[in-house]
C-alpha positions in Angstrom: 128.7 90.9 107.4 128.5 94.6 106.4 125.0 95.9 105.6 124.2 97.9 102.5 121.2 100.1 102.2 118.9 99.7 99.3 115.7 101.4 98.3 112.6 100.1 96.5 109.3 101.7 95.6 106.2 99.7 96.3 102.5 100.4 96.7 101.5 101.3 100.2 99.5 98.1 100.4 102.6 96.0 99.7 104.5 98.0 102.3 101.8 97.4 104.9 101.7 93.7 104.1 105.4 93.3 104.3 105.6 95.2 107.6 102.8 93.1 109.1 104.4 89.8 107.9 107.8 90.9 109.3 106.2 91.7 112.6 104.5 88.2 112.6 107.9 86.6 112.1 109.6 88.8 114.7 111.8 90.5 112.1 112.6 94.0 111.0 111.4 94.8 107.5 115.0 94.7 106.2 115.7 91.3 107.7 112.4 90.0 106.4 113.3 91.1 102.9 116.7 89.5 103.3 115.1 86.2 104.3 112.8 86.3 101.3 115.7 86.8 99.0 117.7 84.0 100.6 114.7 81.6 100.4 114.1 82.5 96.8 117.8 82.2 95.7 118.3 79.0 97.7 115.2 77.4 96.2 113.4 77.0 99.5 110.3 78.8 98.4 110.0 76.8 95.2 110.6 73.5 97.0 107.8 74.4 99.5 105.5 75.3 96.6 106.3 72.1 94.8 105.7 70.1 97.9 102.3 71.8 98.5 101.4 71.1 94.9 102.3 67.4 95.2 100.3 67.1 98.4 97.2 68.7 96.9 97.5 66.5 93.7 97.9 63.4 95.8 95.0 64.2 98.2 92.6 66.3 96.1 90.1 63.5 96.2 89.8 63.7 100.0 89.1 67.4 99.8 86.6 66.9 97.0 84.7 64.2 99.0 84.6 66.4 102.1 83.3 69.4 100.1 80.7 67.2 98.4 79.6 65.8 101.8 79.1 69.4 103.1 77.0 70.3 100.1 74.7 67.2 100.6 74.1 67.8 104.3 70.4 68.2 104.9 68.5 69.4 107.9 67.5 72.6 109.7 69.6 75.5 108.8 69.8 78.8 110.7 68.1 81.6 108.9 
């Protein structure tokens, strides 16, 4: 497939984050952006977010109990 160049203006922080994430995934910045667009247009990202929301909704009680248990822990604490 032929490649087309495109340009986008973003804050330097966004650029640095994108470059770092691309490196983490072993991709060039251009390939990383292409993957993001494909994931978004194919609905992969949204399906992942929906699955995460369902998981948290279903298991929120477990997380709440663990957090409450941590708060009730007594004993010596490092100063």
